[in-house]
C-alpha positions, 0 to 999 in steps of 0.5 A: 483509566482507559487510554485515549488515543487520537488518530489523525487519518482514516487511511490504511494505517489510521484504521489499523491503528484505531482497531489495535487501540480498541483491541488493546482496551483503549478508546480510539478517536479517529479523524478523517477530513474527507468528504468535507475536504477532498484530496487530489487522489481520493474519489470517495468518502470511504475509509481505507480507500486505495487510490493507486494499485489494488494489489497488496503484493505477493502471497508467494511462500517465503517471500518478504511481502508474504512474511509481513502479511503472515506476521500481521495475520498472526497479530490480528490485523483487521485490514489484512483479514478484510483483504483476504475476504475481498480478494480478486484473482491476480496470480500470486498477489493478494489483490482486492476489490477496492470498493468492497474492501474500503466499504468493509473497513468503514463498516468495521470501524463504525461498528466498533464501540471503542472507536469514535469516528470524527469527520473533520480536519485536524489542523493543529494539536498540542499534546500534553507531555505529562498526560500518559493516558492521552496519546496521538498517532499521526497517520495522515498519509502522503496527501497530508493537508498543508495546515497539518504538515506545517503543524507536524513541522512545528512539533518535530522541529524539522522540515518536511520532505516530498516526493512524487508518486503516480497512479496507474491507469484503469481501462474498461474491460469491454474496450479491450480487444481480446483477440490480441490481449491473451490470458496468462500468468508468467510461466503459468504460475498462479495460486489456483492454476488460473490465468489471471492476467491479460497480456498485450503483446508487442512485436519489435516495431510496435514497441519502438513506435510506442517508445518514441511516442512515450518519450515525445509525450507532454508531462504534467509539470510539478505543481510546487517547484520548491518541493524539490521532487524525488521519485521513489525508485520502485515506483518510477513513472514509465516515461522516467524508466524509458529515458534511461535507455530504449530497452529499460521498459522491456526489461522492467514493467514490460518484460515478456519473460514467461509468456507466449503469444498464442497467435505466434507461438513465440515470446513477444518482444515486450508486453503490458500486463493488465490486472483485474481491478474488481470482483466482476472483472469490469475494469483492468489496471495497467500493471506498473504503468504509473505515469504523469503524462497529460491526459490527452497524451495518455489516451493517444500513447496508451492506445498504441498498446496492442489490444488497447487501440479502442480502450476506454479509460476509467481513470488516467494516471495521475501525479500527486505529492507525497509527504513524509518525515525524516523518520530516522532523525525523529522516531524510535523503533516503536514509531514514537517521537523521541522528543515527545513520548505521547506522539507516534507516526504511522503509514506513508508519512513515516517513510514506508512505501506500500499498502501492507507496510502502511497497515504494518506501521499502523498496527505497531503504532496502535499497539505502542500507543495503548501499551504501558511500556511499548516494546520494539518488535524483534529485529528478526521479524519483518515488522521489526526490520521495517521499524529498524529501517524507519528509525535507524536509516541514514537521516541524510539519505532517507528514502521510502522503503518497501519490505524486502529481505535486504531489511532483515538481518543476514543469516549467520550460516546462510544456505547457498540456495536462495530459496533455502535462505529465504525459507530460513529467514522466514522460519527465524522470523516466525520463531522470533515473533512466537517468543515476542508474543509469548507463544510456542511454535506449537501453540494455536494461532490467534483467533479470527478478528471479530469484524461484525456481529453475526446478526449484523453480518446477516442483516447487511450482507458482508461481501456485497457492496453496501451503502455508506458515505457518498462519493465525492463530486 
């Protein structure tokens, strides 16, 4: 009998999970409540819409984010394959045109016969624990509806957790003063030798004035006081960073290291980097500038950035509630619910942070749900270490995590040189994954993921902006 897997949530994790279920011979039923029920952050009805940054992090060799993406590529990840085809220049980062990326994911999911897409909200579900051929994957993301969150709390028998995350602003390219903002990548490093970032340089006086304005700006208050809001340390709003000391910003997201202002021939006192937002470079994202200031204050304060004095904001920073479960108390290393063998969790609701991490847990949950006997990935791999953290961290102090080398096991005899250590960790991970999938290191890689038929690619023009679900109003 074909396994039937119900997947709640059409984000990154849910789409990847559905694809893996179909790839594994199962039938995936994917539920997405948009556009009938919008969220505070989503703007379209596309599947896999990126609501924050458009970056899937570093592609630099022997980095932890690169290792995780490489493992996903080797396992046939749909979303990482599409990300590679829809990328825009961004130095060492894998950064995508968010509209084309989401449209291509939507088209791939809709064209797969083994995936049924249902545009409806799931408010409750009662899986039959005796029915081994029907599974559920909860991938409803950080903006899980209240009704579904209550249902999850009921099924897991635990209280939900919340923290607040912020979205970075985006400016129109035509409104950037390029006589001040200059193109450069730090230390001249980029994958193709181009200068992919725009850099807005501050002298000391400009930085001090900006900092005073930032600290004096009004914040949007928390919408739900009882949430006991927590900030994710790797994604703090800039005003929260600034409150920790007057130099914290220029040693953090505004660090000027590796950059020279062509107007002065010197390193700026501080700098704001802008990253290309789409393929035509019509808009730029303020890198690391997530914030929760009121829109009026954002316009005033951010226009104090040199080069952005006449900035037209296509999107202001916003604050929204993120929901995640206390995964170490609930999940095993295959992302299955310990108390219910037919329920799996994936994406940010499981407590991972980041786009690629969400894709990774979607792939693992999809593979686990369709398998006769789910297996945990080797601890030496990035995938296995991510799941080991989700399932094995301290439940009393659980916080969302990105993939880092700290999550992977230490080497028994580590080289003294950091780059050599990281290279060895990556080599060990690749070897462990080879053994896990039954492949020798010399074997050929997995074949490319089938996205669309050749005829449909020709008919619809993969890579251009297609028609599809309407934008939300």
